[in-house]
C-alpha positions as CSV (number, residue, x, y, z in Angstrom):
1,X,0.4,0.1,-0.2
2,X,1.2,3.6,-1.0
3,X,2.5,5.5,2.1
4,X,0.9,9.1,2.5
5,X,3.5,11.8,4.3
6,X,2.0,13.4,7.3
7,X,2.8,16.8,5.5
8,X,0.6,15.4,2.6
9,X,-2.2,14.8,5.0
10,X,-2.2,18.3,6.4
11,X,-1.8,20.3,3.5
12,X,-4.9,17.9,2.3
13,X,-6.7,19.0,5.2
14,X,-5.9,22.8,4.9
15,X,-7.1,22.6,1.6
16,X,-10.7,21.1,2.3
17,X,-10.9,23.4,5.3
18,X,-10.4,26.3,3.4
19,X,-13.3,24.6,0.7
20,X,-15.7,24.4,3.1
21,X,-15.9,28.1,4.3
22,X,-16.1,29.4,1.1
23,X,-18.7,26.6,0.7
24,X,-20.2,27.9,4.2
25,X,-19.7,31.5,3.3
26,X,-21.6,31.2,0.1
27,X,-24.5,30.0,1.7
28,X,-24.9,32.2,4.3
29,X,-24.5,34.9,1.7
30,X,-27.4,33.3,0.0
31,X,-29.2,33.1,2.9
32,X,-29.0,37.0,3.8
33,X,-29.9,37.6,-0.1
34,X,-32.9,35.7,0.3
35,X,-34.1,38.0,2.7
36,X,-33.1,40.9,0.0
37,X,-34.3,39.9,-3.5
38,X,-34.7,36.0,-4.2
39,X,-33.3,36.2,-7.8
40,X,-29.7,37.3,-6.5
41,X,-30.0,34.5,-4.0
42,X,-30.6,32.2,-6.8
43,X,-28.4,33.6,-9.0
44,X,-25.3,32.9,-6.3
45,X,-26.3,29.5,-6.0
46,X,-26.5,28.9,-9.8
47,X,-23.1,30.6,-10.2
48,X,-21.4,28.8,-7.4
49,X,-23.0,25.5,-8.7
50,X,-21.7,25.9,-12.8
51,X,-18.7,27.5,-11.2
52,X,-18.0,23.7,-9.5
53,X,-19.3,22.0,-12.3
54,X,-17.0,23.7,-14.7
55,X,-13.7,23.0,-12.9
56,X,-14.6,19.9,-12.1
57,X,-15.7,18.6,-15.6
58,X,-13.3,21.1,-17.4
59,X,-15.8,22.7,-19.3
60,X,-13.9,25.1,-21.7
61,X,-14.9,25.7,-25.0
62,X,-11.7,26.2,-26.2
63,X,-9.5,23.3,-24.5
64,X,-11.8,20.6,-26.0
65,X,-12.2,22.0,-28.8
66,X,-8.3,21.6,-28.8
67,X,-8.1,18.5,-27.4
68,X,-9.6,16.9,-30.7
69,X,-7.7,19.0,-32.8
70,X,-4.6,18.3,-31.5
71,X,-5.1,14.6,-29.9
72,X,-8.4,13.5,-31.4
73,X,-10.1,13.4,-28.0
74,X,-13.3,13.6,-28.3
75,X,-14.7,13.1,-24.5
76,X,-14.8,17.2,-24.2
77,X,-16.8,17.9,-27.1
78,X,-19.2,15.3,-26.1
79,X,-19.9,16.2,-22.8
80,X,-20.8,20.0,-25.0
81,X,-23.1,18.0,-26.8
82,X,-24.6,15.9,-23.9
83,X,-25.2,19.4,-22.3
84,X,-26.9,21.1,-25.6
85,X,-28.3,17.0,-26.1
86,X,-30.4,17.5,-22.5
87,X,-30.9,21.5,-22.3
88,X,-33.0,21.1,-25.7
89,X,-34.8,19.0,-24.0
90,X,-35.2,20.9,-20.4
91,X,-36.0,23.9,-22.6
92,X,-38.6,22.5,-24.6
93,X,-40.6,21.3,-21.4
94,X,-40.2,24.7,-20.4
95,X,-41.4,26.4,-23.5
96,X,-44.6,24.3,-23.4
97,X,-45.8,25.8,-20.6
98,X,-45.0,29.1,-21.2
99,X,-45.7,29.5,-25.2
100,X,-48.4,26.3,-25.8
101,X,-49.1,27.0,-29.2
102,X,-45.4,27.4,-30.7
103,X,-47.0,28.6,-34.3
104,X,-48.6,32.1,-32.6
105,X,-46.0,34.4,-33.1
106,X,-44.7,34.9,-29.6
107,X,-41.6,34.2,-28.6
108,X,-40.6,33.0,-25.1
109,X,-40.1,35.6,-22.5
110,X,-36.9,36.2,-21.8
111,X,-34.9,33.2,-23.9
112,X,-31.6,34.5,-25.6
113,X,-33.2,33.9,-29.7
114,X,-31.2,36.5,-31.3
115,X,-31.3,37.9,-34.9
116,X,-29.6,36.0,-37.6
117,X,-27.0,38.6,-39.3
118,X,-23.8,39.1,-40.4
119,X,-23.1,41.1,-37.7
120,X,-23.7,37.6,-35.7
121,X,-21.4,36.1,-37.8
122,X,-18.4,38.2,-37.7
123,X,-18.8,38.8,-33.7
124,X,-18.9,34.8,-33.7
125,X,-15.9,34.8,-36.1
126,X,-14.0,36.9,-33.8
127,X,-15.0,35.7,-30.6
128,X,-13.4,32.1,-31.8
129,X,-9.7,33.7,-32.7
130,X,-10.0,35.5,-29.5
131,X,-10.6,32.6,-27.5
132,X,-8.0,31.0,-29.3
133,X,-5.4,33.6,-28.5
134,X,-6.7,34.0,-25.0
135,X,-6.2,30.1,-24.7
136,X,-9.9,29.9,-22.7
137,X,-13.5,31.1,-23.8
138,X,-14.8,33.9,-21.1
139,X,-16.8,31.3,-18.8
140,X,-13.0,29.2,-19.0
141,X,-11.2,32.8,-17.8
142,X,-13.5,33.1,-15.1
143,X,-13.5,29.6,-13.5
144,X,-9.6,29.0,-14.5
145,X,-9.1,32.3,-11.6
146,X,-10.5,30.0,-8.8
147,X,-7.6,27.5,-9.9
148,X,-5.5,30.4,-9.6
149,X,-4.7,31.2,-13.4
150,X,-4.2,34.8,-13.1
151,X,-3.4,35.6,-16.5
152,X,-7.2,36.2,-16.5
153,X,-7.1,39.2,-14.5
154,X,-5.2,40.4,-18.1
155,X,-7.8,39.0,-20.6
156,X,-11.0,40.5,-18.5
157,X,-10.1,44.6,-18.9
158,X,-9.0,43.5,-22.4
159,X,-12.9,41.9,-23.0
160,X,-14.0,44.8,-21.3
161,X,-12.1,47.1,-24.1
162,X,-13.2,44.9,-26.4
163,X,-17.0,46.0,-25.6
164,X,-16.2,49.7,-25.6
165,X,-15.1,48.9,-29.4
166,X,-18.0,47.1,-30.2
167,X,-20.2,49.9,-28.9
168,X,-18.5,52.7,-31.4
169,X,-19.1,50.2,-34.4
170,X,-22.5,49.0,-33.3
171,X,-24.8,51.9,-34.9
172,X,-23.2,51.3,-38.3
173,X,-23.6,47.5,-38.3
174,X,-27.0,48.0,-36.8
175,X,-28.2,50.0,-40.2
176,X,-26.4,47.6,-42.0
177,X,-26.7,44.1,-41.2
178,X,-29.3,44.0,-38.1
179,X,-31.8,46.3,-38.8
180,X,-33.5,44.3,-41.4
181,X,-32.3,41.0,-39.6
182,X,-34.7,38.2,-39.0
183,X,-35.4,36.6,-35.4
184,X,-36.0,32.5,-36.4
185,X,-36.8,30.3,-33.3
186,X,-37.0,26.8,-34.7
187,X,-40.5,25.4,-33.1
188,X,-42.5,28.6,-34.2
189,X,-41.0,26.9,-38.0
190,X,-41.5,23.1,-37.1
191,X,-43.6,22.7,-34.2
192,X,-42.3,21.7,-30.9
193,X,-41.4,17.8,-32.1
194,X,-39.7,18.9,-35.5
195,X,-38.0,21.4,-33.7
196,X,-36.3,19.1,-31.1
197,X,-36.1,15.8,-33.6
198,X,-34.1,17.8,-35.9
199,X,-31.9,19.4,-33.8
200,X,-31.6,16.2,-31.4
201,X,-30.4,14.8,-35.2
202,X,-27.6,17.1,-35.7
203,X,-26.2,16.9,-32.5
204,X,-26.5,12.6,-33.1
205,X,-24.5,13.4,-36.6
206,X,-22.4,15.7,-34.8
207,X,-21.7,13.3,-31.7
208,X,-21.2,10.1,-34.5
209,X,-18.6,11.7,-36.9
210,X,-16.3,12.3,-33.3
211,X,-16.5,8.8,-31.9
212,X,-15.9,7.8,-35.4
213,X,-12.4,9.8,-35.1
214,X,-11.7,9.7,-31.2
215,X,-8.9,7.9,-30.1
216,X,-9.7,9.0,-26.6
217,X,-8.2,6.8,-23.9
218,X,-9.7,5.5,-20.3
219,X,-9.0,7.5,-17.6
220,X,-7.3,5.5,-14.3
221,X,-8.6,6.1,-11.5
222,X,-9.3,3.6,-8.4
223,X,-11.2,5.3,-5.8
224,X,-14.4,6.9,-5.1
225,X,-13.3,9.7,-3.5
226,X,-10.4,10.4,-6.6
227,X,-13.7,9.9,-9.0
228,X,-15.5,13.0,-6.9
229,X,-12.9,15.1,-5.4
230,X,-9.4,14.5,-7.7
231,X,-10.1,13.5,-11.1
232,X,-12.0,15.2,-13.5
233,X,-15.5,14.3,-13.7
234,X,-16.5,12.6,-17.1
235,X,-17.5,15.0,-19.8
236,X,-21.2,13.3,-19.9
237,X,-21.6,14.1,-16.8
238,X,-20.2,17.9,-16.7
239,X,-22.7,17.9,-19.8
240,X,-25.7,16.8,-17.9
241,X,-25.1,18.8,-14.6
242,X,-24.5,22.0,-17.2
243,X,-28.3,21.4,-19.0
244,X,-29.8,21.0,-15.3
245,X,-28.5,24.6,-14.3
246,X,-29.3,25.8,-17.8
247,X,-32.4,25.0,-17.4
248,X,-33.4,26.3,-13.9
249,X,-31.6,29.1,-14.6
250,X,-33.8,30.1,-17.2
251,X,-36.9,28.7,-15.2
252,X,-36.2,31.1,-12.0
253,X,-34.2,33.9,-13.0
254,X,-32.7,34.3,-16.6
255,X,-30.9,32.0,-19.5
256,X,-26.9,31.4,-18.6
257,X,-24.9,33.7,-20.0
258,X,-21.3,35.3,-18.6
259,X,-20.9,38.4,-20.3
260,X,-23.8,40.7,-19.4
261,X,-22.1,42.3,-16.4
262,X,-19.0,42.6,-17.8
263,X,-20.3,44.8,-21.1
264,X,-22.6,46.7,-18.6
265,X,-19.2,47.9,-16.9
266,X,-18.0,48.9,-20.5
267,X,-21.3,50.2,-21.7
268,X,-21.6,52.6,-17.7
269,X,-17.3,53.4,-18.5
270,X,-17.9,54.5,-22.3
271,X,-20.7,56.9,-21.4
272,X,-18.4,58.9,-19.0
273,X,-16.4,59.6,-22.7
274,X,-17.5,62.3,-24.9
275,X,-16.9,60.4,-27.9
276,X,-19.1,57.8,-26.8
277,X,-22.5,56.7,-28.8
278,X,-25.4,58.9,-27.2
279,X,-27.8,56.6,-28.7
280,X,-27.1,52.5,-29.3
281,X,-29.7,51.6,-32.3
282,X,-31.8,49.2,-31.2
283,X,-29.4,47.4,-28.8
284,X,-31.9,47.4,-26.0
285,X,-34.7,46.0,-28.0
286,X,-32.9,42.8,-29.3
287,X,-32.5,39.3,-26.9
288,X,-29.2,38.1,-25.7
289,X,-26.8,39.2,-23.2
290,X,-28.3,42.4,-22.3
291,X,-25.9,45.3,-21.4
292,X,-27.4,48.1,-19.5
293,X,-25.7,51.5,-17.3
294,X,-24.7,50.1,-14.4
295,X,-27.1,51.8,-11.7
296,X,-26.3,49.3,-8.7
297,X,-23.2,47.6,-7.8
298,X,-25.2,44.1,-7.5
299,X,-27.0,42.2,-10.4
300,X,-27.9,38.9,-11.6
301,X,-25.3,38.7,-13.8
302,X,-22.7,40.0,-11.7
303,X,-23.5,37.8,-8.7
304,X,-23.4,34.9,-10.3
305,X,-19.6,35.7,-12.0
306,X,-18.4,36.4,-8.3
307,X,-19.9,32.9,-7.2
308,X,-18.9,31.5,-10.0
309,X,-14.8,32.1,-9.4
310,X,-15.8,30.9,-6.1
311,X,-17.5,27.7,-6.4
312,X,-14.4,27.0,-8.9
313,X,-12.4,28.2,-6.2
314,X,-13.9,25.4,-3.9
315,X,-13.9,22.9,-6.4
316,X,-10.0,23.5,-7.2
317,X,-8.7,23.1,-3.6
318,X,-9.5,20.1,-2.6
319,X,-8.1,18.4,-5.6
320,X,-4.9,20.2,-5.7
321,X,-5.8,22.2,-8.7
322,X,-5.4,25.6,-6.7
323,X,-1.7,26.4,-8.7
324,X,-1.7,30.5,-8.9
325,X,0.6,31.4,-12.1
326,X,0.9,34.8,-13.7
327,X,1.4,35.4,-17.3
328,X,4.7,35.7,-18.9
329,X,5.8,39.2,-20.3
330,X,5.7,37.0,-23.9
331,X,2.4,36.0,-23.6
332,X,0.6,39.5,-22.9
333,X,0.2,41.0,-26.4
334,X,-1.6,37.2,-27.4
335,X,-3.6,37.5,-24.1
336,X,-5.0,41.3,-24.3
337,X,-5.6,40.9,-28.5
338,X,-7.8,37.5,-27.6
339,X,-9.8,39.3,-24.8
340,X,-10.1,42.4,-26.8
341,X,-11.7,40.1,-29.4
342,X,-13.9,38.2,-27.4
343,X,-15.2,41.1,-26.4
344,X,-15.5,43.0,-29.3
345,X,-16.9,39.7,-30.7
346,X,-19.5,38.9,-27.2
347,X,-20.5,42.5,-28.5
348,X,-21.6,42.1,-31.7
349,X,-23.4,39.0,-31.2
350,X,-24.9,39.9,-27.8
351,X,-23.1,37.0,-25.7
352,X,-20.5,34.3,-25.8
353,X,-20.4,30.6,-25.8
354,X,-22.4,30.1,-23.5
355,X,-24.8,33.1,-23.8
356,X,-25.6,32.6,-27.6
357,X,-24.3,29.2,-28.5
358,X,-25.4,27.0,-25.0
359,X,-28.4,29.3,-24.7
360,X,-29.3,29.8,-27.7
361,X,-29.0,26.3,-29.5
362,X,-30.7,24.6,-26.1
363,X,-33.7,27.5,-26.7
364,X,-33.6,26.5,-30.3
365,X,-32.7,29.8,-31.5
366,X,-31.2,29.6,-35.6
367,X,-29.2,32.5,-34.0
368,X,-27.3,30.1,-31.6
369,X,-26.6,27.4,-34.7
370,X,-24.7,30.0,-36.4
371,X,-22.5,31.3,-33.9
372,X,-21.5,27.6,-33.5
373,X,-20.2,27.2,-37.1
374,X,-19.1,30.6,-37.3
375,X,-17.5,30.1,-33.5
376,X,-15.9,26.8,-34.6
377,X,-14.0,28.2,-38.3
378,X,-12.6,31.4,-35.8
379,X,-11.5,28.7,-33.4
380,X,-9.7,27.0,-36.1
381,X,-8.2,29.7,-37.7
382,X,-7.1,31.1,-34.1
383,X,-5.5,28.2,-33.0
384,X,-3.7,27.6,-36.2
385,X,-2.1,31.1,-36.0
386,X,-1.2,30.2,-32.3
387,X,1.1,27.0,-34.0
388,X,2.5,29.3,-36.5
389,X,3.1,32.1,-34.1
390,X,4.6,29.7,-31.6
391,X,6.7,28.0,-34.1
392,X,8.2,30.9,-35.5
């Protein structure tokens, strides 16, 4: 039997103690907020659970895509497909309550069903390139902060700058592309049954293709403790839990999204500049991760993001995956460029891989599928650029 040193036992005990303290603080904050605002309380709990699941299952859109491109490891992408498939079923069940007749011309309340336009394709492509350069999508930047990856402190301000650039371009792009665009909600065209069958069929084809090309190796995990708290969770478990959280979040507060708060900070900062557009045409009438001028310190999305980081930290500590690291000086241009492109793309697309791709496809919005395609192409282009840059 392998001997465990007393020092290792003490370190593990300390990590568990800190993790439990974080969970206790989150629970007390949720209880306090419930007395003031139930939506804030639920957003905190939902964000903490989302961060915990993201960290344990390594649910990062760029990371799992890179695994497949470079090593033909498909489990991560299959986890995303699992989340989308189960989320589609959950959303359709909820939609049947909110809008019994999908052909009536009314959209489900609050769902991220966006317009299909060239602005969406440009934004999705830019976001894909940006997350490849930055090494993570925005949601992964946040949960990796909980792991001690402090490169996120460089990326997030760059994302806010990217949003600001997007706001400056918005009126021109809105007039050229968005104003006359069409919002396409698949159940309105195909009915609930047709919409669900078509989209699940597409996901099944994608999963089948991945499985044919995959070269995954089974993980070697021995004990139940390691399976739960040390080893990464199987991708399908992460996908199942993400789908559950996404459906519950939509039912209780709003669809999942991580860019609304960042966009609102950028919009508020931009409002202090004399050159900032006095009016952003049509922006507040469109669906997605809404950006508003901040008037209160706490918002549902802001609480969600902070709790996401805390939940990730609580998950990373017992697993020994909290490893503080600072970015190297030569990485700064790549991180900043990637962050700016992600912010710019998220502003034009009205969300990111969580708000548009995940919540959009679950809501059966054609805009979600368009984002998936264009973001995927941008991701591959950004990955290629990184390989060329690294080899130079």
